[in-house]
TORTIMAR-442518 format. One record per atom (N, C-alpha, C): residue in one letter; atom name; x, y, z. Coordinates in steps of 0.1 Angstrom, whole numbers. Layout:
N
REC   type   atom      c1      c2      c3
REC      A     CA       X       Y       Z
...
! end
This chain:
85
REC   type   atom      c1      c2      c3
REC      M      N     473     566      -9
REC      M     CA     476     585      -6
REC      M      C     459     586      -1
REC      S      N     455     599      11
REC      S     CA     445     599      16
REC      S      C     438     608       5
REC      L      N     429     611       3
REC      L     CA     420     625      -1
REC      L      C     425     635       2
REC      L      N     426     639      21
REC      L     CA     428     650      26
REC      L      C     446     653      21
REC      Q      N     456     643      18
REC      Q     CA     467     645      17
REC      Q      C     470     650      -1
REC      F      N     462     644     -10
REC      F     CA     455     651     -23
REC      F      C     456     664     -25
REC      F      N     448     673     -18
REC      F     CA     442     687     -17
REC      F      C     453     693     -12
REC      K      N     462     688      -1
REC      K     CA     468     694       5
REC      K      C     482     699      -4
REC      S      N     487     688      -8
REC      S     CA     499     688     -17
REC      S      C     492     696     -25
REC      K      N     486     698     -35
REC      K     CA     482     705     -46
REC      K      C     480     722     -41
REC      Q      N     477     724     -27
REC      Q     CA     470     734     -25
REC      Q      C     487     741     -21
REC      S      N     494     736     -19
REC      S     CA     510     742      -9
REC      S      C     518     741     -26
REC      E      N     518     735     -35
REC      E     CA     523     734     -50
REC      E      C     518     752     -58
REC      C      N     506     751     -53
REC      C     CA     502     765     -60
REC      C      C     502     774     -55
REC      S      N     500     776     -40
REC      S     CA     511     787     -36
REC      S      C     524     787     -37
REC      A      N     527     783     -38
REC      A     CA     548     782     -39
REC      A      C     548     792     -56
REC      S      N     540     782     -60
REC      S     CA     544     793     -79
REC      S      C     540     805     -81
REC      V      N     531     804     -65
REC      V     CA     521     817     -70
REC      V      C     531     829     -64
REC      A      N     539     816     -51
REC      A     CA     546     831     -42
REC      A      C     558     835     -54
REC      K      N     558     828     -61
REC      K     CA     574     829     -68
REC      K      C     568     834     -78
REC      E      N     557     835     -85
REC      E     CA     554     847     -96
REC      E      C     558     861     -90
REC      R      N     548     866     -82
REC      R     CA     547     876     -68
REC      R      C     561     881     -72
REC      L      N     570     868     -66
REC      L     CA     585     878     -58
REC      L      C     594     881     -75
REC      Q      N     590     878     -84
REC      Q     CA     595     878    -102
REC      Q      C     588     893    -107
REC      I      N     579     892    -102
REC      I     CA     569     904    -104
REC      I      C     580     921     -99
REC      L      N     576     916     -85
REC      L     CA     581     928     -74
REC      L      C     601     932     -84
REC      V      N     608     924     -84
REC      V     CA     617     920     -87
REC      V      C     619     931     -99
REC      A      N     615     926    -105
REC      A     CA     617     928    -121
REC      A      C     608     945    -116
REC      H      N     601     949    -111
REC      H     CA     597     961    -105
REC      H      C     605     969    -105
REC      E      N     613     970     -92
REC      E     CA     620     969     -84
REC      E      C     640     973     -94
REC      R      N     637     963    -101
REC      R     CA     652     967    -114
REC      R      C     642     978    -122
REC      L      N     632     979    -128
REC      L     CA     631     986    -136
REC      L      C     624    1006    -130
REC      S      N     625    1001    -116
REC      S     CA     622    1017    -111
REC      S      C     635    1021    -108
REC      R      N     647    1016    -103
REC      R     CA     662    1016    -101
REC      R      C     661    1022    -112
REC      S      N     663    1016    -116
REC      S     CA     672    1024    -132
REC      S      C     667    1036    -136
REC      S      N     648    1040    -142
REC      S     CA     646    1051    -141
REC      S      C     651    1062    -138
REC      H      N     656    1071    -143
REC      H     CA     664    1084    -143
REC      H      C     647    1095    -142
REC      D      N     639    1089    -139
REC      D     CA     630    1104    -149
REC      D      C     628    1115    -140
REC      F      N     634    1113    -129
REC      F     CA     629    1124    -114
REC      F      C     640    1132    -115
REC      L      N     655    1130    -123
REC      L     CA     666    1136    -122
REC      L      C     661    1153    -125
REC      P      N     657    1154    -135
REC      P     CA     654    1164    -142
REC      P      C     647    1173    -124
REC      A      N     637    1163    -124
REC      A     CA     626    1175    -111
REC      A      C     639    1179    -101
REC      M      N     642    1164     -94
REC      M     CA     653    1170     -85
REC      M      C     661    1181     -82
REC      K      N     665    1182    -101
REC      K     CA     679    1190    -103
REC      K      C     673    1208    -102
REC      Q      N     658    1208    -102
REC      Q     CA     651    1218    -102
REC      Q      C     648    1222     -85
REC      D      N     644    1212     -82
REC      D     CA     639    1211     -65
REC      D      C     657    1218     -58
REC      I      N     667    1213     -55
REC      I     CA     675    1215     -56
REC      I      C     681    1231     -62
REC      L      N     681    1233     -74
REC      L     CA     684    1244     -81
REC      L      C     679    1255     -65
REC      D      N     661    1258     -67
REC      D     CA     651    1268     -59
REC      D      C     657    1270     -47
REC      V      N     664    1257     -36
REC      V     CA     669    1261     -26
REC      V      C     676    1265     -26
REC      I      N     687    1264     -36
REC      I     CA     702    1269     -32
REC      I      C     698    1287     -43
REC      E      N     685    1289     -47
REC      E     CA     691    1299     -54
REC      E      C     686    1313     -42
REC      K      N     676    1305     -33
REC      K     CA     668    1317     -17
REC      K      C     685    1317     -13
REC      Y      N     694    1313     -12
REC      Y     CA     705    1315      -2
REC      Y      C     712    1325     -13
REC      F      N     719    1320     -25
REC      F     CA     725    1325     -32
REC      F      C     725    1327     -47
REC      Q      N     730    1335     -52
REC      Q     CA     729    1345     -73
REC      Q      C     732    1331     -78
REC      V      N     724    1316     -84
REC      V     CA     734    1308     -86
REC      V      C     723    1307    -105
REC      A      N     733    1305    -115
REC      A     CA     727    1299    -130
REC      A      C     724    1289    -128
REC      D      N     718    1283    -142
REC      D     CA     712    1272    -137
REC      D      C     720    1262    -142
REC      N      N     733    1264    -149
REC      N     CA     741    1255    -156
REC      N      C     755    1257    -148
REC      T      N     754    1260    -140
REC      T     CA     762    1254    -122
REC      T      C     759    1249    -115
REC      I      N     750    1243    -115
REC      I     CA     747    1228    -109
REC      I      C     749    1213    -114
REC      S      N     750    1204    -112
REC      S     CA     750    1189    -121
REC      S      C     744    1177    -111
REC      V      N     737    1171    -117
REC      V     CA     733    1161    -104
REC      V      C     733    1147    -117
REC      R      N     739    1138    -101
REC      R     CA     746    1126    -108
REC      R      C     737    1112    -103
REC      L      N     734    1101    -112
REC      L     CA     731    1092     -98
REC      L      C     739    1078    -108
REC      D      N     744    1072     -98
REC      D     CA     751    1061     -99
REC      D      C     748    1047     -92
REC      N      N     747    1042    -105
REC      N     CA     742    1024     -99
REC      N      C     754    1016    -102
REC      E      N     754    1011     -89
REC      E     CA     768    1000     -89
REC      E      C     763     986     -81
REC      G      N     763     981     -83
REC      G     CA     753     969     -82
REC      G      C     745     967     -66
REC      D      N     744     968     -57
REC      D     CA     731     973     -47
REC      D      C     738     984     -44
REC      C      N     739     993     -47
REC      C     CA     745    1010     -41
REC      C      C     742    1018     -48
REC      S      N     738    1031     -46
REC      S     CA     730    1040     -57
REC      S      C     736    1053     -52
REC      T      N     743    1057     -55
REC      T     CA     750    1069     -53
REC      T      C     745    1086     -63
REC      L      N     739    1091     -49
REC      L     CA     735    1106     -58
REC      L      C     746    1122     -57
REC      E      N     751    1125     -70
REC      E     CA     760    1134     -68
REC      E      C     757    1144     -71
REC      V      N     762    1153     -62
REC      V     CA     757    1167     -67
REC      V      C     766    1177     -65
REC      N      N     765    1183     -77
REC      N     CA     779    1198     -76
REC      N      C     771    1206     -84
REC      V      N     779    1215     -73
REC      V     CA     772    1234     -76
REC      V      C     781    1246     -74
REC      Q      N     782    1248     -85
REC      Q     CA     794    1260     -84
REC      Q      C     791    1271     -77
REC      L      N     796    1276     -66
REC      L     CA     792    1287     -59
REC      L      C     798    1305     -65
REC      P      N     788    1315     -56
REC      P     CA     798    1322     -70
REC      P      C     807    1332     -61
REC      E      N     820    1338     -65
REC      E     CA     832    1337     -58
REC      E      C     830    1349     -43
REC      N      N     818    1353     -45
REC      N     CA     817    1367     -38
REC      N      C     802    1360     -25
REC      S      N     804    1350     -22
REC      S     CA     789    1348     -17
REC      S      C     791    1350       2
! end
């Protein structure tokens, strides 16, 4: 084994392990951010504010739900509009 091959193989092992560790951190961060539903109350209020520009609705007539199934996330918004709209 030459001196050049010694340093080359050690560098690629180090780069591979660093890349693997970085990827694991990114995946963990993505999973954590997908399961966090802290934005839902703010989103519900934003949606309600937009709807109130056109209709008079009560706060309890809107529901927002986020479902995560595998790789797919579904946002469900239900709004009860007044009869005389």
